[in-house]
C-alpha positions as CSV (number, residue, x, y, z in Angstrom):
1,M,0.0,0.0,0.0
2,S,1.4,3.4,-1.0
3,V,1.9,6.3,1.4
4,A,-0.9,8.3,-0.4
5,T,-3.3,5.4,0.0
6,I,-2.6,5.1,3.7
7,L,-3.1,8.9,4.2
8,R,-6.4,9.0,2.2
9,S,-7.8,6.2,4.3
10,G,-6.8,7.7,7.6
11,S,-6.4,11.4,7.3
12,G,-8.1,12.8,4.2
13,D,-6.9,13.6,0.7
14,V,-3.2,14.4,0.3
15,A,-3.8,16.9,-2.5
16,Q,-6.1,19.0,-0.2
17,R,-3.5,18.8,2.6
18,A,-0.4,19.9,0.6
19,G,0.7,23.3,1.7
20,V,-2.3,24.1,3.8
21,G,-0.3,24.9,6.9
22,R,2.0,27.3,4.9
23,R,-1.0,29.0,3.2
24,W,-2.5,29.5,6.6
25,L,0.7,31.0,8.0
26,R,0.7,33.5,5.1
27,R,-2.8,34.5,5.8
28,Y,-2.0,34.8,9.5
29,G,0.9,37.1,8.7
30,A,-1.3,39.2,6.4
31,V,-3.9,39.6,9.1
32,L,-1.2,40.7,11.5
33,V,0.1,43.3,9.1
34,V,-3.4,44.8,8.7
35,L,-3.8,44.6,12.5
36,D,-0.6,46.5,13.1
37,G,-1.5,49.0,10.5
38,L,-4.8,49.7,12.1
39,S,-3.1,50.0,15.5
40,G,-0.8,52.6,14.0
41,V,-3.8,54.5,12.5
42,I,-5.7,54.6,15.7
43,A,-2.6,55.5,17.8
44,G,-1.6,58.3,15.4
45,L,-5.1,59.8,15.3
46,A,-5.5,59.5,19.0
47,A,-2.2,61.2,19.7
48,Y,-2.9,64.0,17.2
49,L,-6.4,64.7,18.6
50,T,-5.3,64.4,22.2
51,R,-2.1,66.5,21.9
52,F,-3.8,69.3,20.0
53,S,-7.1,69.3,22.0
54,D,-8.2,72.2,24.1
55,D,-7.3,70.5,27.4
56,P,-3.7,69.8,28.7
57,L,-2.4,66.3,28.5
58,T,-1.7,64.8,31.9
59,V,-0.1,61.5,32.9
60,G,-0.5,60.4,36.6
61,G,-1.8,63.9,37.5
62,T,1.3,65.6,36.0
63,T,0.9,67.9,33.0
64,V,2.9,66.5,30.1
65,A,1.9,69.0,27.5
66,D,-0.2,72.1,27.3
67,P,-2.7,72.7,24.5
68,A,-1.1,73.7,21.2
69,S,-2.2,74.5,17.7
70,P,-1.8,71.6,15.2
71,T,0.9,71.9,12.6
72,P,0.8,70.1,9.2
73,G,3.9,68.1,10.2
74,Y,2.1,66.2,13.0
75,L,-0.7,65.3,10.6
76,W,1.9,63.7,8.3
77,Y,3.5,62.0,11.3
78,S,0.1,60.5,12.1
79,L,-0.4,59.3,8.5
80,A,3.1,57.8,8.3
81,L,2.9,56.1,11.7
82,P,1.1,52.9,10.5
83,V,3.8,52.3,7.8
84,I,6.6,53.1,10.2
85,W,5.1,50.8,12.9
86,I,4.7,47.9,10.4
87,F,8.3,48.4,9.3
88,A,9.5,48.4,12.9
89,V,7.6,45.3,13.7
90,G,8.8,43.6,10.6
91,L,12.4,44.6,11.4
92,S,12.0,42.8,14.7
93,R,10.9,39.7,12.8
94,A,7.5,39.5,14.5
95,Y,5.9,38.3,11.3
96,E,8.0,35.2,10.9
97,G,5.9,32.0,10.9
98,R,7.9,30.2,13.5
99,F,7.0,32.8,16.1
100,L,3.3,33.0,15.3
101,G,0.5,31.2,17.3
102,V,2.4,29.9,20.3
103,G,4.9,31.1,22.9
104,T,5.8,34.5,24.1
105,E,8.4,35.3,21.4
106,E,5.9,37.0,19.1
107,F,4.9,39.4,21.9
108,Q,8.5,40.0,23.0
109,R,9.4,41.0,19.4
110,V,6.5,43.5,19.3
111,V,7.9,45.0,22.5
112,R,11.4,45.1,21.0
113,A,9.9,46.9,18.0
114,F,8.4,49.5,20.4
115,V,11.6,50.0,22.3
116,G,13.7,50.2,19.1
117,L,11.3,52.7,17.4
118,T,11.2,54.8,20.6
119,A,15.0,54.9,20.7
120,A,15.2,55.7,17.0
121,V,12.7,58.6,17.4
122,A,14.6,60.0,20.4
123,F,18.0,59.8,18.6
124,T,16.7,61.3,15.4
125,S,14.9,64.1,17.2
126,Y,18.1,64.9,19.1
127,A,20.4,64.6,16.1
128,T,18.3,66.8,13.9
129,K,17.2,69.1,16.7
130,A,13.6,68.5,15.7
131,E,11.1,69.8,18.2
132,L,8.7,66.8,18.6
133,A,5.9,67.3,21.1
134,R,6.5,65.0,24.1
135,G,2.8,64.5,24.6
136,Y,2.4,63.2,21.0
137,V,5.3,60.7,21.2
138,I,4.3,59.5,24.8
139,L,0.8,58.6,23.6
140,A,1.4,57.5,20.0
141,L,4.1,54.8,20.3
142,P,2.9,53.1,23.5
143,L,-0.6,53.0,22.2
144,A,0.4,51.5,18.9
145,A,2.4,48.8,20.8
146,A,-0.5,48.1,23.2
147,L,-3.1,47.8,20.5
148,S,-0.9,45.5,18.5
149,L,-0.3,43.3,21.5
150,V,-4.0,43.1,22.4
151,G,-5.0,42.5,18.8
152,R,-2.4,39.7,18.4
153,Y,-3.6,38.1,21.6
154,L,-7.2,38.1,20.5
155,V,-6.3,36.7,17.0
156,R,-4.2,34.0,18.7
157,K,-7.0,33.0,21.1
158,R,-9.4,32.7,18.1
159,V,-6.8,30.5,16.2
160,H,-6.4,28.3,19.3
161,H,-10.1,27.8,19.5
162,L,-10.3,26.8,15.9
163,R,-7.3,24.4,16.3
164,R,-9.2,22.5,18.9
165,S,-11.6,21.7,16.0
166,G,-8.8,20.6,13.7
167,H,-8.5,23.8,11.7
168,Y,-5.3,25.8,10.9
169,M,-3.1,22.9,11.7
170,V,0.5,22.3,10.5
171,D,0.9,18.7,9.4
172,L,4.1,16.8,10.1
173,V,5.8,13.5,9.8
174,L,7.8,12.3,12.8
175,V,11.1,10.5,12.3
176,G,12.9,8.6,15.1
177,G,12.8,5.8,17.5
178,E,9.4,4.4,18.4
179,H,9.5,5.4,22.0
180,S,10.6,9.0,21.3
181,V,7.9,9.3,18.6
182,V,5.2,8.1,21.0
183,D,6.4,10.6,23.6
184,L,6.2,13.5,21.1
185,V,2.8,12.5,19.7
186,T,1.4,12.4,23.3
187,Q,2.9,15.8,24.0
188,L,1.6,17.4,20.9
189,R,-1.9,16.0,21.3
190,S,-2.1,17.2,24.9
191,E,-1.6,20.8,23.7
192,P,-3.6,21.1,20.4
193,Y,-3.4,24.9,20.5
194,N,0.2,24.5,19.2
195,G,-1.3,23.6,15.9
196,L,0.9,20.6,15.1
197,R,-0.9,17.5,13.7
198,V,1.0,14.2,13.2
199,V,-0.1,12.4,10.1
200,G,2.4,9.6,10.2
201,A,5.9,8.4,11.3
202,C,9.0,6.9,9.8
203,L,10.7,4.4,12.1
204,P,13.9,2.3,12.0
205,A,13.6,-0.8,9.9
206,E,13.5,-3.1,13.0
207,A,10.7,-1.1,14.8
208,S,7.4,-2.9,14.8
209,G,5.1,0.2,15.2
210,D,3.0,-1.6,17.7
211,L,3.2,1.3,20.2
212,L,1.9,3.8,17.6
213,A,-1.1,1.7,16.6
214,P,-3.2,2.6,19.7
215,L,-2.5,6.3,19.0
216,G,-3.8,6.0,15.4
217,V,-0.5,7.1,13.9
218,P,0.4,5.1,10.7
219,V,3.9,4.0,10.0
220,L,4.6,5.5,6.5
221,G,8.0,4.1,5.9
222,A,11.5,3.5,7.2
223,I,14.3,6.0,8.0
224,D,15.5,5.9,4.4
225,D,12.1,6.8,3.0
226,V,11.6,10.1,4.9
227,A,12.0,12.5,1.9
228,T,9.8,10.5,-0.3
229,V,7.1,10.1,2.4
230,A,7.2,13.8,3.1
231,R,6.7,14.7,-0.5
232,E,3.9,12.2,-1.1
233,S,2.0,13.0,2.1
234,G,2.0,16.8,1.4
235,V,3.1,17.7,4.9
236,D,4.5,21.0,5.9
237,T,7.2,19.8,8.3
238,V,9.5,16.8,9.0
239,A,10.3,16.5,12.7
240,V,13.3,14.3,13.7
241,T,13.3,13.0,17.3
242,S,16.0,11.1,19.2
243,C,17.2,8.3,17.1
244,P,20.7,6.8,16.7
245,E,19.9,5.9,13.1
246,M,19.6,9.6,12.2
247,Y,23.3,10.3,12.6
248,G,24.9,13.4,11.2
249,A,25.5,12.4,7.7
250,R,22.0,10.9,7.2
251,L,20.4,14.0,8.7
252,R,22.5,16.2,6.4
253,R,21.4,14.1,3.4
254,L,17.7,14.5,4.5
255,A,18.1,18.3,4.6
256,W,19.5,18.2,1.1
257,D,16.7,16.0,-0.1
258,L,14.1,18.4,1.2
259,E,15.7,21.5,-0.4
260,G,13.3,23.2,-2.8
261,T,10.2,21.2,-1.5
262,D,9.0,24.0,0.9
263,I,9.0,21.4,3.6
264,D,10.5,22.5,6.9
265,L,13.0,20.3,8.8
266,V,13.0,20.5,12.6
267,V,15.2,18.5,15.0
268,S,14.2,17.8,18.6
269,P,17.2,17.8,20.9
270,G,15.5,15.4,23.2
271,L,15.5,18.0,26.1
272,I,12.0,17.8,27.6
273,E,10.5,21.0,28.9
274,V,13.5,23.2,28.0
275,A,12.3,26.1,26.0
276,G,14.0,28.1,23.2
277,P,15.5,31.0,25.2
278,R,17.8,28.5,27.0
279,L,18.9,26.8,23.7
280,H,21.5,28.3,21.4
281,I,23.2,26.9,18.4
282,R,27.0,27.3,18.6
283,P,29.2,26.2,15.7
284,V,32.2,24.3,16.9
285,S,34.7,22.8,14.4
286,G,32.0,23.1,11.8
287,L,29.4,21.3,13.9
288,P,26.2,23.0,15.0
289,L,26.2,22.2,18.7
290,V,23.1,23.0,20.9
291,H,24.3,25.0,23.9
292,V,21.9,24.6,26.9
293,E,22.1,27.5,29.3
294,E,21.5,26.8,33.0
295,P,18.2,27.9,34.4
296,E,18.5,31.2,36.3
297,F,17.8,30.8,40.1
298,S,19.7,33.9,41.3
299,G,21.0,37.2,39.9
300,G,19.5,40.4,38.7
301,R,16.4,39.0,37.1
302,R,15.5,37.3,40.4
303,V,16.0,40.6,42.3
304,V,13.6,42.3,39.8
305,K,11.1,39.5,40.1
306,A,11.1,39.8,43.9
307,A,10.7,43.5,43.8
308,V,7.8,43.3,41.3
309,D,6.2,40.6,43.5
310,R,6.3,42.6,46.7
311,T,5.4,45.9,45.1
312,A,2.4,44.4,43.4
313,A,1.4,42.5,46.5
314,A,1.4,45.7,48.6
315,F,-0.6,47.5,46.0
316,L,-3.1,44.6,45.7
317,L,-3.5,44.3,49.5
318,L,-4.4,48.0,49.8
319,L,-6.7,47.8,46.9
320,I,-8.7,44.6,48.0
321,A,-8.5,45.1,51.8
322,P,-12.2,46.0,52.0
323,V,-13.1,42.9,49.9
324,L,-11.0,40.7,52.1
325,L,-12.7,42.0,55.2
326,G,-16.2,41.5,53.7
327,I,-15.4,37.9,52.6
328,A,-14.0,37.1,56.1
329,A,-17.1,38.4,57.7
330,A,-19.3,36.3,55.3
331,I,-17.4,33.2,56.2
332,R,-17.7,33.7,59.9
333,L,-21.5,34.4,59.5
334,T,-22.2,31.3,57.3
335,S,-20.2,28.6,59.1
336,R,-18.6,27.8,62.4
337,G,-14.9,28.5,62.7
338,P,-12.2,31.0,61.7
339,A,-12.3,33.0,58.5
340,F,-8.8,32.1,57.5
341,F,-7.2,28.7,57.0
342,R,-3.5,28.3,57.8
343,Q,-1.5,25.4,56.6
344,T,2.1,24.4,56.5
345,R,3.5,24.3,53.0
346,I,7.0,23.8,51.6
347,G,8.6,26.7,49.8
348,K,11.9,27.5,48.1
349,D,14.8,25.2,49.0
350,G,12.5,23.0,51.1
351,R,11.8,25.7,53.7
352,E,8.5,25.4,55.5
353,F,6.1,28.4,55.7
354,T,2.5,29.0,56.7
355,M,0.2,29.6,53.7
356,I,-2.9,31.7,54.3
357,K,-6.2,31.1,52.5
358,F,-9.9,31.8,53.2
359,R,-11.5,28.8,54.9
360,T,-13.7,26.9,52.5
361,M,-14.3,23.7,54.4
362,V,-15.8,22.7,57.7
363,V,-13.6,23.1,60.8
364,D,-12.9,19.3,61.2
365,A,-12.1,18.8,57.5
366,E,-8.6,17.3,58.1
367,A,-10.1,14.9,60.7
368,R,-12.6,13.7,58.1
369,K,-10.1,13.3,55.3
370,G,-9.3,9.7,56.2
371,D,-13.0,8.7,55.6
372,L,-12.8,10.0,52.0
373,V,-9.6,8.4,50.8
374,A,-11.6,5.9,48.7
375,Q,-13.2,8.8,46.8
376,N,-9.9,10.5,45.8
377,E,-10.0,11.3,42.1
378,R,-6.3,11.8,41.9
379,G,-5.1,8.4,43.2
380,E,-2.4,8.2,40.4
381,G,-0.3,10.8,42.3
382,L,0.2,12.6,45.5
383,L,-2.8,15.0,45.2
384,F,-6.1,14.6,47.1
385,K,-9.0,15.9,45.1
386,I,-12.7,15.2,45.2
387,R,-15.0,17.0,42.7
388,N,-18.0,17.1,45.1
389,D,-16.1,17.1,48.4
390,P,-18.7,17.0,51.2
391,R,-16.4,19.0,53.5
392,I,-16.7,22.2,51.4
393,T,-19.2,24.8,52.7
394,P,-21.8,26.3,50.3
395,L,-19.9,29.7,50.4
396,G,-16.6,27.8,50.1
397,R,-17.7,26.2,46.9
398,I,-18.2,29.6,45.3
399,L,-14.9,30.9,46.7
400,R,-13.1,27.9,45.2
401,K,-14.7,28.1,41.8
402,Y,-13.4,31.6,41.2
403,S,-10.2,31.1,43.3
404,I,-11.3,33.9,45.7
405,D,-10.0,31.7,48.5
406,E,-6.5,32.3,47.2
407,L,-6.6,36.1,47.7
408,P,-5.0,36.1,51.2
409,Q,-1.9,34.6,49.7
410,V,-0.9,38.1,48.7
411,I,0.2,38.3,52.3
412,N,2.6,35.4,51.7
413,V,3.9,37.2,48.6
414,L,4.4,40.4,50.6
415,T,6.4,38.5,53.3
416,G,8.5,36.8,50.7
417,S,7.5,33.2,51.2
418,M,5.6,33.0,47.9
419,S,5.7,34.6,44.5
420,L,2.9,35.9,42.3
421,V,3.8,33.2,39.8
422,G,5.5,29.9,40.4
423,P,4.9,26.2,41.0
424,R,2.0,24.9,43.2
425,P,2.9,25.1,46.9
426,P,3.2,21.4,48.1
427,L,2.4,19.9,51.4
428,P,5.2,18.4,53.6
429,E,3.8,14.9,53.1
430,E,3.9,15.3,49.3
431,V,7.5,16.6,49.4
432,A,8.6,13.6,51.5
433,L,7.6,11.3,48.6
434,Y,9.3,13.4,45.8
435,G,11.8,11.9,43.5
436,D,14.9,13.9,42.5
437,D,13.3,15.2,39.3
438,V,10.1,16.4,41.1
439,R,12.2,18.0,43.8
440,R,13.3,20.6,41.3
441,R,10.0,22.3,41.9
442,L,11.5,23.6,45.1
443,L,14.3,25.6,43.4
444,V,12.0,28.6,43.1
445,K,9.3,30.1,45.3
446,P,5.8,28.6,45.0
447,G,3.2,30.9,43.3
448,V,-0.3,32.1,43.9
449,T,-0.8,31.2,40.2
450,G,1.2,29.3,37.6
451,L,1.1,27.2,34.5
452,W,-1.0,24.7,36.4
453,Q,-3.6,27.4,37.2
454,I,-4.1,28.3,33.5
455,S,-3.9,24.8,32.1
456,G,-6.6,22.9,33.9
457,R,-6.3,23.6,37.7
458,S,-7.8,20.6,39.6
459,D,-8.6,18.7,36.4
460,L,-4.9,18.1,35.8
461,T,-3.4,14.7,36.6
462,W,-0.4,14.5,38.9
463,D,2.0,13.9,36.0
464,E,0.6,16.9,34.1
465,S,0.9,19.1,37.2
466,V,4.5,18.1,37.7
467,R,5.3,18.6,34.1
468,L,3.9,22.1,34.0
469,D,5.7,23.0,37.3
470,L,9.0,21.8,36.0
471,R,8.5,23.6,32.7
472,Y,8.1,26.8,34.6
473,V,11.1,26.2,36.8
474,E,13.3,25.4,33.8
475,N,12.1,28.4,31.6
476,W,10.8,31.1,33.9
477,S,11.1,34.7,32.7
478,L,9.4,38.0,33.6
479,T,7.6,37.9,30.2
480,L,6.2,34.4,31.0
481,D,5.1,35.7,34.4
482,F,3.1,38.5,32.9
483,M,1.6,36.2,30.4
484,I,0.5,33.7,33.1
485,L,-1.0,36.6,35.2
486,W,-2.9,37.8,32.1
487,K,-4.3,34.3,31.4
488,T,-5.1,33.7,35.0
489,A,-7.7,36.5,35.0
490,F,-9.6,34.8,32.2
491,T,-9.2,31.4,33.7
492,V,-10.6,32.6,37.0
493,V,-13.6,34.3,35.4
494,R,-14.5,31.0,33.7
495,G,-14.3,29.1,36.9
496,A,-13.3,25.9,35.1
497,G,-11.3,23.1,36.8
498,A,-11.6,24.4,40.3
499,Y,-13.1,22.3,43.1
C-alpha cells in the first residue's frame, strides 16, 4: 500500500493537505500586518487629537503637554505612523511564521519593536534638533504597541479555539525511535493549540510500530524513506526526534533531499520542557552544537522579580482590603470556625512556611479526610481531590470556583515566602515522597498562580501538574510571568477546573 493510499484512508486527501499549513501562515501574517497598520492609524489619530485638544495632556496627575495649535507636520506623522510601525515590527521579525500562534516570542518581538522605534525617534529628534511634542510621542508609540499586543492576543485565542476543532493545523511526519515518537505524539496532542498534527511516522527498519497503533499514527516508511514520504504526504514539516539511526551524515542528506520542497525540517534535541530561550546553536569545528544554558535561580532578574512581587502584593493588598474583610465576615457568619485557613507548605529550597487562605471547608475537614480516601479522584499521584467534596461549605464552593479563597496569599507574597507566579505550593507529606526530578520544583518560590492554574487547575493529573511546574522552573522569565498573570484573569472568570 502506498503512502498516499494510507493517508487517504486515515487522514483525508493528500492533495487537499499539501501546503495548507503554509498558506494558513501566510494568511495569518497578512492579518497581523493589517492589524498592526490599524493599530498605527488609531494611535496616530488618538495622539494627534489628544495632543492638540483644548485640554492639557496629563499623565498620573502631571501635566505633560499644554494645548497647542496643530501643525501640518504632525498630521503627516500620524499618517506615516502605520507604515513606520509595520516596518519596525517587521524589522524585529515579529511576522516570521515560526513565532506565530504559540509562545511569548511573538509578543516579545513586538515589545522590541516599540523599544527600538522609541529609541530611534529620540535619537533622530536629538540629532536633527527636531522639536517633537512629548505628549504626542508619549501617547502614539505606546498606544500602537499596546493595540498590536492586544490584537495579536485576540487573534491567537481565536486560532487556538479553531485548532481544537482541527483547523489551521500544520501537518508533520515524525522520524525517530518508536518510544521517542510516542512521547512526542502524546505531548503534541495534549496541547492542540500548538497547531501541530502528526499524520504519520518513519521508524527504523527493525521497529514494529505496535506502540503507535493505539495512537492512530500510521507507519509510513523507514528512515531511508523520509524525503519520499514527506513529498507524497503533502506535509509541511518533518520532525526528527531522538534516534541513533539519524546520525549526522544521514540528517544532512535528509536536509539536502528536502531542499526546494518548501517542507520545513526541525530536529528535537530530546530535552523535555527546556524552551527556546535557553537553547542556542553554537558552531564548533563546523558542527552546530546545541548549547543549553543553566536555568536562572539567582542574579539580577531574580531581584527584579522579587521587587515586582512585593510591590504588586502591597498594592493589591491595599486595593482589595475591604473585599478581604467582607469575605472574612461572610465566612464567619455562614459557618462555624475562623475566616482564615492556615496550613504548613513547603517553599523554596524546602523551607516550611504558613500559607494563608480563606477557609472553604468545615472546621474538622482534616479529621474527616481519612474517611474520604476511597473517593480521591487523583489516586495516580500525591494530590487529594474530590470534585464534590462534602467537607466544602456552600460559600466555600463559590470561593473555590473563582479562586477567591487564594486572595489572602498576597500576604505570603508580601512577606517573601511566595511569589505571584510559580509552582503549586506542596504539602510536607507530598515533598517527603518526591523523587529527584520532582524536587526541582523547590528551586523557586511557589506561586499564587502558575502554569497549572491556567492549564486545567484541579482537572490536571499528577503527572501533568509536575510537568507544568518543571516547565516553569526550567524556563521562567518575567515575560512568562506577565503572560501567566494575564491568562489567570480569564481562567478565574470562567471558573473551570476548580473544586
